Backbone as numpy.savetxt, mean C-alpha at the origin, in Angstrom:
# Nx Ny Nz CAx CAy CAz Cx Cy Cz
5.16 -20.87 -28.44 4.97 -19.75 -27.18 5.20 -18.56 -28.39
4.28 -17.66 -28.32 3.59 -16.43 -29.62 5.00 -15.31 -29.44
5.63 -15.57 -31.09 6.85 -14.59 -31.72 6.71 -13.48 -30.88
5.16 -12.48 -30.86 5.07 -11.43 -30.55 5.68 -11.15 -28.67
5.34 -11.93 -27.95 5.92 -12.25 -26.95 6.88 -11.92 -26.56
7.74 -13.36 -27.39 8.86 -13.14 -27.09 9.53 -12.30 -27.25
9.17 -11.13 -28.72 9.91 -9.94 -29.15 9.61 -8.81 -28.24
8.29 -8.91 -27.07 8.54 -8.21 -26.23 9.38 -8.65 -25.12
9.90 -9.35 -25.29 10.63 -9.93 -23.97 12.33 -8.80 -24.40
12.41 -9.44 -25.64 13.84 -8.77 -26.00 14.49 -7.89 -25.72
13.25 -6.56 -25.77 14.22 -5.41 -24.59 15.06 -5.84 -23.22
13.86 -6.42 -22.59 14.19 -6.69 -21.63 15.23 -7.47 -21.32
14.85 -8.38 -22.08 16.47 -9.20 -21.98 17.85 -8.56 -22.15
17.62 -8.05 -23.31 18.69 -6.49 -23.28 19.35 -5.75 -22.00
18.62 -5.01 -21.68 18.57 -4.29 -20.52 19.04 -5.48 -19.63
18.55 -6.36 -18.88 19.30 -7.24 -17.68 21.05 -7.30 -18.62
21.06 -7.94 -19.59 22.38 -8.38 -19.67 23.50 -7.21 -19.84
22.72 -5.97 -20.17 23.84 -4.48 -19.88 23.97 -4.62 -18.97
22.73 -4.14 -17.61 23.12 -3.85 -16.22 23.29 -4.98 -15.70
23.48 -6.11 -15.78 24.28 -7.18 -15.02 23.39 -7.53 -13.89
23.78 -7.93 -13.00 23.37 -8.72 -11.31 22.42 -7.71 -11.06
22.59 -6.26 -10.41 21.93 -5.74 -10.12 20.54 -5.21 -10.76
20.88 -5.00 -12.27 19.01 -4.90 -13.01 18.58 -6.02 -12.85
19.04 -7.19 -12.59 18.18 -8.32 -13.28 17.67 -8.78 -11.34
17.86 -7.61 -10.57 17.49 -8.14 -8.97 16.95 -6.79 -8.90
16.41 -5.75 -9.64 15.37 -5.30 -9.27 14.74 -5.57 -10.77
14.64 -6.43 -11.42 13.33 -6.06 -12.37 12.68 -7.50 -11.70
13.66 -8.69 -10.51 12.56 -9.65 -9.97 11.97 -8.88 -8.52
12.69 -7.71 -8.33 12.02 -7.15 -7.49 10.91 -6.34 -7.83
11.08 -5.63 -9.34 9.80 -5.10 -9.94 8.67 -5.87 -10.14
9.01 -7.28 -10.26 7.95 -8.69 -10.25 7.15 -8.90 -9.34
7.71 -8.83 -8.07 6.94 -8.89 -7.04 6.41 -8.17 -6.10
6.70 -6.04 -6.78 6.47 -5.37 -6.14 4.82 -5.48 -7.07
5.36 -5.81 -8.38 3.39 -5.43 -8.80 2.69 -6.42 -8.68
2.84 -7.86 -8.39 2.50 -8.40 -7.26 1.48 -8.18 -6.13
2.63 -7.65 -5.38 1.69 -7.81 -3.96 0.90 -6.07 -4.39
1.16 -5.13 -4.98 0.33 -4.16 -5.49 -1.19 -4.98 -6.21
-1.31 -5.32 -6.91 -2.38 -6.32 -7.42 -3.28 -7.12 -6.58
-1.90 -7.57 -5.52 -3.14 -8.30 -4.43 -3.79 -7.37 -3.70
-3.36 -6.31 -3.19 -3.35 -5.38 -2.12 -4.81 -4.68 -2.91
-5.07 -4.36 -3.94 -5.80 -3.82 -4.74 -7.13 -4.85 -5.29
-6.99 -5.78 -5.28 -7.85 -6.99 -5.13 -8.48 -7.38 -3.31
-7.45 -7.13 -3.16 -7.75 -7.29 -1.63 -9.00 -6.39 -0.73
-8.25 -5.03 -0.94 -9.47 -3.87 -1.40 -11.01 -3.43 -1.50
-10.97 -4.56 -3.17 -12.01 -4.50 -3.62 -13.35 -5.82 -3.01
-12.65 -7.01 -2.40 -13.38 -7.59 -1.74 -13.63 -7.56 -0.44
-12.79 -6.23 0.26 -13.61 -6.21 1.29 -14.27 -5.02 1.32
-14.13 -4.25 0.27 -15.14 -3.22 0.44 -14.83 -2.17 0.92
-13.55 -1.86 0.51 -12.96 -0.82 1.23 -13.35 0.64 0.18
-14.00 1.52 0.79 -14.52 2.60 0.19 -15.47 2.65 -0.11
-17.05 1.40 0.32 -17.81 1.16 -0.28 -18.63 0.97 0.87
-19.03 2.15 1.65 -19.99 1.76 3.04 -21.25 2.38 2.96
-22.01 2.51 2.03 -23.46 3.17 1.54 -24.16 2.74 2.84
-24.38 1.40 2.68 -25.49 0.62 4.10 -25.25 0.90 5.25
-23.88 1.05 4.74 -23.03 0.90 6.47 -23.90 2.65 7.54
-23.20 3.32 6.20 -23.11 5.31 6.33 -24.70 4.99 6.89
-25.49 4.45 5.82 -26.93 4.94 6.49 -27.62 4.46 7.76
-26.86 3.26 8.09 -27.11 2.44 9.81 -26.52 3.42 10.66
-25.27 4.25 10.52 -24.82 5.30 11.75 -25.82 6.20 11.46
-26.25 6.72 10.68 -27.16 8.00 10.41 -28.16 7.32 11.02
-29.11 6.45 10.77 -30.56 6.44 11.49 -29.87 6.25 12.99
-29.30 5.27 13.32 -29.02 5.33 14.74 -28.34 6.71 15.46
-28.11 7.78 14.83 -28.16 8.80 15.04 -29.05 9.61 15.43
-30.20 8.99 14.51 -31.27 9.97 14.58 -32.48 8.92 15.57
-32.11 7.95 16.32 -32.74 7.12 17.19 -34.00 6.23 16.40
-33.08 6.37 14.85 -34.11 5.06 14.60 -33.20 3.77 14.19
-33.88 3.03 15.54 -33.09 1.79 15.25 -33.18 0.43 14.81
-34.68 0.40 14.58 -35.34 -0.59 13.52 -34.61 0.12 12.21
-34.64 1.04 11.14 -33.61 1.53 10.03 -32.55 1.25 10.11
-31.87 1.46 11.40 -30.13 1.46 11.85 -29.88 -0.01 11.02
-31.08 -1.34 12.04 -30.42 -2.50 11.85 -30.92 -3.09 10.61
-31.68 -2.53 9.94 -32.14 -3.08 8.71 -31.14 -2.26 7.32
-30.60 -1.33 7.68 -29.34 -0.92 6.50 -28.53 -1.53 6.63
-27.79 -2.26 8.37 -26.84 -2.86 8.46 -26.92 -4.29 8.07
-28.20 -5.08 8.17 -28.02 -6.07 7.42 -27.79 -5.97 6.22
-28.03 -4.90 5.41 -27.72 -5.09 4.33 -26.52 -4.61 3.64
-25.76 -4.16 4.83 -24.05 -3.75 4.58 -23.15 -4.79 3.96
-22.63 -4.78 3.69 -21.54 -6.35 2.98 -20.15 -5.22 3.77
-19.99 -3.98 4.20 -18.92 -3.84 4.75 -18.27 -4.78 5.71
-16.32 -4.70 5.63 -16.20 -5.09 6.13 -15.94 -4.81 8.17
-16.26 -3.35 8.15 -16.71 -3.29 9.14 -17.84 -3.14 9.80
-19.40 -4.30 8.95 -20.32 -4.22 9.56 -20.31 -4.65 11.36
-19.21 -5.82 11.36 -19.66 -6.84 13.02 -18.84 -5.84 13.66
-18.29 -5.19 13.76 -17.96 -3.91 14.49 -19.35 -3.61 15.07
-19.89 -2.44 13.46 -20.84 -1.93 14.31 -21.97 -2.28 14.53
-21.97 -3.86 14.40 -22.74 -4.28 15.32 -23.00 -5.03 16.37
-21.36 -5.05 16.77 -21.23 -5.33 18.04 -21.40 -4.11 18.81
-21.24 -2.64 18.47 -21.28 -1.90 19.19 -23.09 -1.13 19.34
-23.72 -1.39 18.30 -25.58 -1.63 18.44 -25.89 -2.73 19.33
-25.18 -3.91 19.95 -26.07 -4.86 20.60 -26.19 -4.34 21.81
-25.90 -3.53 22.51 -26.30 -3.21 23.71 -25.55 -3.73 24.61
-24.49 -4.58 24.45 -24.07 -5.06 25.45 -22.67 -4.21 26.30
-21.72 -4.27 27.12 -21.23 -3.32 27.50 -20.00 -3.44 26.91
-19.34 -2.60 26.18 -18.59 -2.61 25.70 -17.88 -1.78 24.95
-16.90 -1.16 25.32 -16.25 -0.40 25.65 -15.68 0.24 24.05
-15.41 1.85 23.85 -14.77 1.98 23.17 -13.48 1.52 22.72
-12.38 1.41 23.81 -11.00 0.45 23.23 -11.27 -0.99 22.63
-12.14 -1.90 23.31 -12.87 -2.99 22.67 -13.10 -3.05 21.05
-13.88 -2.01 21.00 -14.24 -1.79 19.36 -13.21 -1.26 18.21
-12.35 0.28 18.89 -11.40 -0.07 18.54 -10.32 -0.57 18.19
-10.09 -2.01 19.14 -9.39 -2.49 18.54 -9.75 -3.81 17.84
-10.92 -4.18 17.90 -11.48 -5.06 16.99 -11.40 -4.24 15.64
-11.63 -2.63 14.72 -11.44 -2.08 13.97 -9.73 -2.03 13.48
-9.05 -2.37 14.09 -7.51 -2.47 14.40 -7.22 -3.72 14.01
-7.66 -4.77 14.61 -7.38 -5.86 13.62 -7.44 -6.42 12.05
-8.90 -5.98 11.72 -9.41 -5.65 10.53 -8.07 -5.22 10.04
-7.49 -3.62 10.05 -7.06 -3.20 9.37 -5.87 -3.62 9.66
-5.36 -4.24 10.08 -3.60 -4.93 10.02 -4.09 -5.86 8.99
-5.12 -6.47 8.53 -4.58 -7.59 7.65 -5.07 -6.73 5.92
-5.72 -5.73 6.06 -5.54 -4.71 5.06 -4.13 -4.48 4.53
-3.90 -3.85 5.65 -2.02 -3.22 5.83 -1.32 -4.02 5.79
-1.50 -5.63 5.40 -0.38 -6.46 5.72 0.25 -5.97 4.02
1.66 -5.67 3.87 2.66 -6.01 2.78 2.65 -4.67 2.32
2.87 -3.25 3.21 2.62 -1.79 3.42 4.00 -1.73 3.69
4.69 -2.65 4.51 5.93 -2.49 4.99 7.01 -2.85 3.73
6.53 -3.78 3.22 7.27 -4.19 2.02 7.83 -3.55 1.16
5.89 -2.69 0.49 6.48 -1.85 -0.27 7.06 -0.47 -0.14
7.04 -0.23 1.25 7.64 0.78 1.97 9.32 0.84 1.84
9.43 -0.80 2.41 11.23 -0.98 2.23 11.58 -1.19 0.38
10.39 -1.58 -0.22 11.37 -0.97 -2.03 11.14 0.00 -2.42
10.25 1.08 -1.80 9.91 2.50 -2.16 11.73 2.81 -2.01
12.14 2.83 -0.52 13.44 3.05 0.05 14.55 2.90 -0.49
14.72 1.47 -0.43 15.78 0.26 -0.93 16.57 0.61 -2.69
15.10 1.10 -3.43 15.56 0.83 -4.75 16.36 1.70 -5.48
16.28 2.85 -5.32 17.16 3.72 -5.36 18.31 3.76 -5.25
18.65 3.07 -3.89 19.72 2.70 -3.37 20.63 1.81 -3.42
19.71 0.41 -3.92 20.16 -0.42 -5.25 20.91 -0.02 -6.25
20.09 0.24 -7.03 20.32 1.25 -8.59 21.92 1.94 -8.34
22.08 2.99 -7.11 22.90 3.86 -7.13 24.17 2.81 -6.44
23.77 1.79 -5.53 25.36 0.54 -6.01 25.96 0.23 -6.72
24.57 -0.03 -7.98 25.01 -0.80 -9.11 25.36 0.44 -10.15
25.83 1.19 -9.93 26.23 3.16 -10.37 27.61 2.75 -9.81
28.17 2.53 -8.71 29.25 2.63 -8.22 30.04 1.48 -8.46
29.63 0.32 -8.78 29.88 -0.61 -9.37 30.88 -0.41 -10.42
29.54 -0.24 -11.34 29.69 0.07 -13.13 30.83 1.24 -13.52
30.93 2.31 -12.17 31.76 3.07 -12.64 33.22 2.71 -11.96
33.13 1.75 -10.56 34.64 1.15 -10.91 34.79 0.70 -12.22
34.19 -0.29 -13.01 34.41 -1.02 -13.78 35.03 -0.18 -15.25
34.48 1.02 -15.15 34.32 1.70 -15.96 36.16 2.26 -16.22
36.04 2.87 -14.39 37.47 3.55 -14.29 38.65 2.55 -14.66
38.68 1.07 -14.27 39.23 0.50 -14.32 39.73 -0.51 -16.31
39.18 -0.25 -16.79 39.41 -0.01 -17.81 40.20 1.01 -18.60
39.40 1.79 -18.06 40.38 3.21 -18.36 41.80 2.95 -18.34
41.79 2.78 -17.00 43.78 2.33 -16.98 44.50 1.29 -17.28
43.33 0.03 -17.55 44.07 -0.81 -18.15 44.42 -0.73 -19.63
43.54 0.47 -20.58 43.96 1.02 -21.94 45.20 1.61 -21.96
45.88 2.37 -19.98 47.11 3.02 -21.12 46.84 3.82 -21.32
48.14 4.50 -22.43 48.55 5.26 -23.55 47.18 5.70 -23.94
46.59 4.59 -25.07 45.85 4.26 -25.46 44.61 4.57 -25.35
44.36 5.78 -24.33 43.04 5.88 -24.19 41.97 6.72 -24.90
40.93 5.40 -25.02 39.58 6.12 -25.99 38.45 6.32 -25.18
38.14 7.48 -25.34 36.68 8.60 -24.39 35.53 7.85 -24.56
35.41 6.42 -25.79 34.18 6.02 -26.12 34.51 4.62 -24.97
35.55 4.27 -24.36 35.34 3.59 -23.03 34.93 3.82 -21.83
35.29 5.21 -21.60 34.83 5.44 -20.22 33.28 6.53 -20.32
32.87 6.47 -21.54 31.27 6.91 -22.03 30.71 6.09 -21.93
30.97 4.68 -22.32 30.49 3.52 -22.69 29.87 3.17 -20.94
30.95 2.53 -20.19 31.09 2.55 -18.73 29.91 3.34 -18.04
29.84 4.54 -18.18 29.35 5.66 -17.45 27.94 5.38 -17.95
27.37 5.26 -18.84 25.73 4.84 -19.45 25.37 3.94 -18.85
25.90 3.18 -19.27 25.70 1.15 -18.59 25.94 1.54 -17.07
26.26 2.39 -16.27 26.53 2.12 -14.93 25.24 2.93 -14.79
25.00 3.95 -15.01 23.96 5.02 -15.10 22.18 4.35 -15.03
22.49 2.85 -15.98 21.45 2.26 -16.12 20.93 1.91 -15.00
21.58 1.26 -14.18 20.76 0.81 -12.75 20.45 1.68 -11.57
20.67 2.85 -12.16 20.18 4.23 -10.89 18.90 4.49 -12.01
18.54 4.46 -12.98 17.31 4.94 -13.44 16.72 3.44 -13.50
16.97 2.41 -13.15 16.30 1.06 -12.66 15.40 1.18 -11.96
16.77 1.58 -11.10 15.93 1.73 -9.31 15.05 2.65 -9.55
15.58 4.01 -10.10 13.91 4.98 -9.80 12.78 4.35 -10.67
12.74 3.24 -11.29 11.49 3.31 -12.56 10.77 2.07 -10.98
11.17 2.03 -10.28 11.53 0.55 -9.70 10.51 1.08 -8.54
11.20 2.07 -7.52 10.77 2.81 -6.27 9.40 3.49 -7.04
9.50 4.80 -7.92 8.66 5.80 -8.28 7.35 5.21 -8.31
7.09 3.88 -9.22 5.17 3.60 -9.20 5.00 2.88 -7.44
6.15 2.39 -7.05 5.83 1.97 -5.36 5.58 2.63 -4.73
6.47 4.40 -4.01 5.56 5.18 -3.89 4.75 5.79 -4.23
4.51 5.69 -4.90 2.56 6.30 -5.23 2.00 5.33 -4.80
2.08 3.83 -5.58 0.84 3.04 -5.40 0.62 3.25 -3.46
1.91 3.09 -2.44 1.53 2.90 -1.13 1.07 4.13 -0.80
1.19 5.61 -1.47 0.73 6.79 -0.50 -0.78 6.34 -1.26
-1.46 5.95 -2.51 -2.57 5.61 -2.40 -3.10 4.55 -1.55
-2.71 3.82 -1.28 -3.45 2.75 -0.49 -3.22 3.45 0.81
-2.02 3.76 1.70 -2.04 4.35 3.17 -3.28 4.97 3.26
-3.59 6.44 1.81 -4.58 7.47 2.27 -6.16 6.77 2.25
-6.06 5.23 1.72 -7.95 4.85 1.65 -7.70 4.34 2.90
-6.28 3.92 3.73 -6.60 3.23 4.86 -6.96 3.97 5.83
-6.30 5.32 5.76 -6.48 6.62 6.93 -8.09 7.04 6.55
-8.50 6.94 5.04 -10.15 7.59 5.32 -11.02 6.62 6.34
-10.61 4.77 5.71 -11.51 4.07 6.49 -10.90 4.20 7.65
-10.01 4.68 8.95 -10.03 4.93 9.88 -10.81 5.94 10.54
-10.95 6.64 9.88 -11.62 8.06 10.04 -12.90 7.81 9.62
-14.04 7.13 8.87 -15.07 6.21 9.07 -15.26 5.23 10.63
-14.21 4.38 10.58 -14.53 3.42 11.61 -14.85 4.45 13.37
-13.65 5.54 13.35 -14.15 6.11 14.94 -15.39 6.76 14.66
-15.55 7.67 13.87 -16.96 7.82 13.38 -18.29 7.29 13.80
-18.39 5.93 12.91 -19.17 5.09 13.61 -19.05 4.78 14.72
-17.81 4.36 15.43 -17.76 4.02 17.06 -18.60 4.56 17.91
-17.74 6.07 17.92 -17.93 7.35 18.22 -19.66 7.44 18.37
-20.29 7.64 17.04 -21.89 7.76 17.07 -22.72 6.74 17.78
-22.51 5.36 17.15 -23.25 4.71 17.88 -23.28 4.35 19.64
-21.81 4.66 20.23 -21.83 5.02 21.62 -22.58 6.41 22.02
-22.13 7.27 21.26 -22.64 8.51 22.01 -23.83 9.30 20.75
-24.90 8.81 20.23 -25.71 9.33 19.68 -26.15 10.38 20.03
-26.41 11.84 19.26 -26.69 12.88 19.10 -28.47 12.92 19.47
-28.84 12.01 18.73 -30.70 12.18 18.66 -31.41 11.82 20.18
-30.84 11.08 21.08 -31.19 11.14 22.24 -30.11 10.44 23.46
-30.56 10.16 24.51 -30.01 9.62 25.72 -28.89 8.72 25.02
-27.66 8.65 25.81 -26.79 7.47 25.71 -26.47 6.43 25.96
-26.25 5.36 25.41 -26.40 4.06 26.09 -25.54 4.05 27.30
-25.88 2.91 28.30 -25.49 2.45 29.58 -23.72 2.48 29.67
-23.10 2.55 28.16 -21.45 2.23 28.61 -21.10 3.51 28.24
-21.97 4.05 28.16 -21.51 5.79 26.92 -20.31 6.78 28.10
-20.36 6.07 29.30 -18.87 6.86 30.14 -17.90 5.97 29.76
-17.70 5.23 29.09 -16.54 4.99 29.07 -15.69 4.77 27.49
-16.31 5.78 27.00 -15.92 6.81 25.46 -15.09 7.14 26.19
-14.08 7.18 26.26 -12.62 8.47 26.21 -13.31 10.02 25.76
-12.81 10.49 26.40 -13.36 12.15 26.23 -12.34 12.82 24.88
-12.64 13.21 24.12 -12.11 13.75 22.95 -11.78 15.11 22.81
-10.92 15.92 23.22 -10.41 17.34 22.95 -10.24 17.56 24.53
């Protein structure tokens, strides 16, 4: 194995040895969390989250009553929402609720793993604090065992080692919370686009509404 890679692992090994089991657990959680975040980014990229140019062109053309242009643009779209929009354009008696349930099923796949990231963001600091409490207990026990020959360095050393677990918990939690916030904001934008697409197809402004338009729930 490359010696430079091994040298990079040495600080992590020292932190794990100093921090004890809690830091080791947090390091494992960090690796798992990073894997989930990278997978979600890859999944978003493959699904085309945020890339709906052709789909938006299809929706705008449909709203302007240009059906042929709308279908041509839809055929060019690689968006995961294209099948839902195609279902809405098909002219079959499909309701707003049915179309919305189809989009929610697709959103559920993209949001899989969000709960795990949320749990890590909330529990990692608590786990770090738990390690700190255990470390402080050990430090005061060592101080008590020293008896009359108390060395302040014993307490100081125990405290900084104990606080190491709190720092590790925050290091894991803060990037996780930021990543989760970014992912959730992307999904919120996707929901806005999907609702707009469905309502536009069922109730276009450029002409008469489809036969099933009365099934669309009133808003406002």
